[in-house]
C-alpha positions, 0 to 999 in steps of 0.5 A, spaced: 034 339 613 027 338 612 023 332 609 016 331 607 012 325 605 016 325 598 022 325 602 024 331 599 031 334 601 031 342 602 036 346 605 036 354 607 042 358 604 043 365 604 047 370 599 054 371 601 058 377 600 064 376 603 069 372 599 077 370 600 080 371 607 074 375 609 070 369 608 073 365 614 069 370 619 063 366 616 066 359 618 067 362 625 060 363 625 058 356 624 057 356 616 059 353 610 062 357 604 058 354 598 057 356 590 052 354 586 053 353 578 050 350 572 050 350 565 044 355 564 045 358 571 049 364 573 054 362 579 052 365 585 056 365 592 052 362 598 053 360 605 049 354 609 049 352 616 054 347 618 050 342 622 044 342 617 048 341 611 052 335 615 045 332 616 043 333 609 049 330 606 049 324 610 043 322 606 044 325 600 051 324 598 052 326 591 047 322 588 040 325 591 037 331 589 037 337 594 032 343 593 036 350 595 031 355 598 034 362 596 031 368 596 024 365 595 027 361 590 027 353 590 033 351 586 034 343 585 042 341 585 046 335 586 052 336 592 059 336 589 066 337 591 066 337 598 072 340 601 074 338 608 080 341 612 086 336 612 087 336 620 080 337 623 076 334 617 071 340 618 067 342 612 070 348 609 067 349 602 062 345 597 059 346 590 052 345 588 051 343 581 044 346 579 040 341 574 034 341 570 029 335 572 027 334 565 034 333 562 038 327 563 045 328 566 051 324 567 054 323 574 059 318 578 055 313 583 059 309 588 059 301 587 058 297 593 061 290 594 056 285 597 056 277 598 062 272 599 066 269 594 068 262 594 075 264 591 076 268 597 073 264 603 075 257 601 081 258 596 085 263 600 084 268 594 085 276 595 079 280 593 081 287 589 076 292 588 079 296 582 073 301 581 069 304 586 065 308 582 061 308 575 059 313 571 051 313 570 046 317 565 039 318 568 034 323 570 036 327 576 031 323 580 032 316 578 040 317 579 041 311 584 045 312 591 049 306 589 050 300 585 051 293 588 056 288 585 055 281 588 061 277 588 058 270 590 059 269 582 066 269 583 068 261 584 075 261 582 082 265 583 083 269 577 076 271 575 073 278 575 067 282 574 067 287 569 062 293 568 059 289 562 057 284 567 053 289 571 045 288 571 042 293 566 036 298 569 031 301 565 032 308 569 039 309 568 045 307 563 052 306 565 057 310 561 063 307 564 066 302 558 064 295 559 071 292 559 073 296 565 074 291 571 070 292 577 073 287 582 077 281 581 080 275 586 088 274 585 092 269 588 095 270 595 102 270 595 107 270 601 113 274 601 119 269 602 125 272 605 132 268 605 137 271 610 143 273 607 149 268 610 154 271 606 159 274 610 161 281 608 168 282 606 172 287 611 172 294 609 179 296 607 181 303 608 188 305 605 190 312 608 196 316 605 202 315 611 203 321 615 210 322 617 212 322 624 206 317 626 208 310 629 208 305 624 210 309 618 214 306 613 221 309 613 223 313 607 229 311 603 236 312 606 233 313 613 232 309 619 225 308 622 224 312 629 224 308 635 218 308 639 217 314 644 216 309 650 223 306 649 220 300 644 226 297 639 224 300 632 222 295 627 228 297 622 233 292 623 239 295 627 246 296 623 251 290 623 257 292 627 261 286 624 262 283 618 256 283 612 253 276 611 257 275 604 264 275 609 267 280 606 270 286 610 266 292 609 270 298 605 270 304 609 268 310 606 274 314 603 276 321 606 276 327 602 
């Protein structure tokens, strides 16, 4: 990265022939794969030094103009679509959007919340940031790095700041719909957990009786078997005397 007195950001890039899986070789050499594109620019694959690009990106982000030095040409671009490794967070690929410094363009600009809200500090409200970027139209050199939103104007819970409430500028125009909410303060609600004191009914499992197991009901006309340990069976023993009616039991007739 190079800077002159006008805070001009420049990057040296090289034409890249390797693509696809073969391009991983360049990453191992400390290079970032990149692509230059634009409405009137033939897309071109390039590579850039990882450490140099990282330093430039910290300053430029996606709103400042960066000049690419490629084959003795100086190409004005905006940095876009920075792709990082999901685990190591290393930069893998980046797009450079070619721009015309004499034409206005639209791009997303970050929103920065500043100040303190009385509804939050004194009334226990909760601040919600509902939009973190807005769409801005401007000449590339006039694109702001960020737009500040002062939340000190929010005094009561339930109030909000919309895009239409933001300060106007003569250098750029905000294209995001004015009714879109940027930040709001809502009431803090504590979740009350009521313990369930109702005793759960015991689970009843009904199984089909298995013949021969202890406690199995006797079949019709049969006597329940005695316990294998010698315990008396729950079935009532047959009476050897007279029945409860008092009448003598009639013996079965012999055939």
